[in-house]
VOROKE-667549 format. One record per residue (C-alpha): residue number from 1; residue in three letters; x, y, z. Coordinates in Angstrom, 3 decimals, m for minus. Example, Ala and Ser with C-alpha at 12.3 -4.5 7.8 and 13.67 -1.06 7.14 Angstrom:
<vexbas>
pos: 1; code: ala; px: 12.300; py: m4.500; pz: 7.800
pos: 2; code: ser; px: 13.670; py: m1.060; pz: 7.140
</vexbas>
This chain:
<vexbas>
pos: 1; code: met; px: 0.035; py: m0.164; pz: m0.254
pos: 2; code: leu; px: 2.865; py: 2.830; pz: 1.113
pos: 3; code: his; px: 6.046; py: 2.523; pz: 0.064
pos: 4; code: ala; px: 8.641; py: 2.032; pz: 2.299
pos: 5; code: asp; px: 10.335; py: 5.886; pz: 1.698
pos: 6; code: ala; px: 6.966; py: 7.691; pz: 1.210
pos: 7; code: lys; px: 7.080; py: 10.375; pz: 4.198
pos: 8; code: val; px: 3.125; py: 9.471; pz: 5.882
pos: 9; code: his; px: 1.795; py: 11.873; pz: 7.799
pos: 10; code: pro; px: 1.242; py: 11.562; pz: 11.447
pos: 11; code: ala; px: m2.431; py: 11.775; pz: 12.038
pos: 12; code: ile; px: m2.508; py: 9.512; pz: 8.897
pos: 13; code: glu; px: m0.305; py: 6.956; pz: 10.546
pos: 14; code: arg; px: m2.344; py: 7.075; pz: 13.946
pos: 15; code: cys; px: m5.588; py: 6.447; pz: 11.616
pos: 16; code: leu; px: m4.429; py: 3.431; pz: 9.860
pos: 17; code: lys; px: m3.342; py: 1.991; pz: 13.505
pos: 18; code: his; px: m6.380; py: 2.129; pz: 14.591
pos: 19; code: leu; px: m8.188; py: 1.397; pz: 11.545
pos: 20; code: his; px: m6.109; py: m2.417; pz: 11.733
pos: 21; code: ile; px: m6.395; py: m2.622; pz: 15.034
pos: 22; code: leu; px: m10.431; py: m2.469; pz: 13.979
pos: 23; code: gly; px: m9.826; py: m5.356; pz: 12.039
pos: 24; code: thr; px: m11.021; py: m3.299; pz: 9.370
pos: 25; code: asp; px: m9.141; py: m5.083; pz: 5.525
pos: 26; code: asp; px: m6.844; py: m3.695; pz: 3.988
pos: 27; code: lys; px: m9.082; py: m2.199; pz: 1.043
pos: 28; code: ile; px: m10.772; py: m0.042; pz: 3.800
pos: 29; code: arg; px: m6.837; py: 1.304; pz: 5.033
pos: 30; code: gln; px: m6.545; py: 1.816; pz: 1.403
pos: 31; code: ile; px: m9.654; py: 3.362; pz: 0.789
pos: 32; code: val; px: m8.966; py: 5.495; pz: 3.720
pos: 33; code: tyr; px: m5.510; py: 6.136; pz: 3.553
pos: 34; code: met; px: m5.934; py: 7.795; pz: m0.973
pos: 35; code: tyr; px: m8.602; py: 10.332; pz: 0.996
pos: 36; code: met; px: m6.484; py: 11.218; pz: 4.220
pos: 37; code: glu; px: m3.366; py: 12.383; pz: 1.843
pos: 38; code: thr; px: m5.478; py: 13.901; pz: m0.428
pos: 39; code: leu; px: m7.058; py: 16.185; pz: 2.270
pos: 40; code: ala; px: m3.202; py: 16.442; pz: 3.481
pos: 41; code: arg; px: m1.855; py: 17.393; pz: m0.254
pos: 42; code: glu; px: m5.000; py: 20.295; pz: m0.680
pos: 43; code: val; px: m3.808; py: 21.253; pz: 2.300
pos: 44; code: ser; px: m0.387; py: 21.675; pz: 1.189
pos: 45; code: met; px: m0.805; py: 22.980; pz: m1.981
pos: 46; code: glu; px: m3.473; py: 26.019; pz: 0.312
pos: 47; code: lys; px: m0.317; py: 26.831; pz: 2.623
pos: 48; code: gln; px: 2.060; py: 27.199; pz: m0.405
pos: 49; code: ala; px: 0.390; py: 29.571; pz: m2.050
pos: 50; code: glu; px: m0.787; py: 31.793; pz: 1.560
pos: 51; code: asn; px: 2.292; py: 31.757; pz: 1.663
pos: 52; code: thr; px: 2.898; py: 33.517; pz: m2.288
pos: 53; code: glu; px: m0.186; py: 35.485; pz: m2.258
pos: 54; code: thr; px: 1.660; py: 37.086; pz: 1.139
pos: 55; code: arg; px: 5.017; py: 37.342; pz: m0.579
pos: 56; code: ser; px: 3.857; py: 38.941; pz: m3.438
pos: 57; code: asp; px: 1.827; py: 41.304; pz: m1.425
pos: 58; code: phe; px: 4.923; py: 41.985; pz: 1.010
pos: 59; code: glu; px: 6.787; py: 42.373; pz: m2.570
pos: 60; code: asn; px: 4.356; py: 44.937; pz: m4.001
pos: 61; code: asn; px: 4.549; py: 46.741; pz: m0.878
pos: 62; code: glu; px: 8.123; py: 48.371; pz: m0.464
pos: 63; code: lys; px: 8.405; py: 48.759; pz: m4.644
pos: 64; code: his; px: 5.811; py: 51.502; pz: m2.898
</vexbas>
């Protein structure tokens, strides 16, 4: 399911561990992982976009 060298968000690791403890099958854990990883990527992209906007605003204000 996961690559050995893949960095997994700690919340995702905990969720997968709990799903394993609850006895869910691999397919369920894989689906949950895919959705959680997608959310983590989207949040990361939004933060990067905000940082880029903030940086642009700062640079534009410096020019004036």
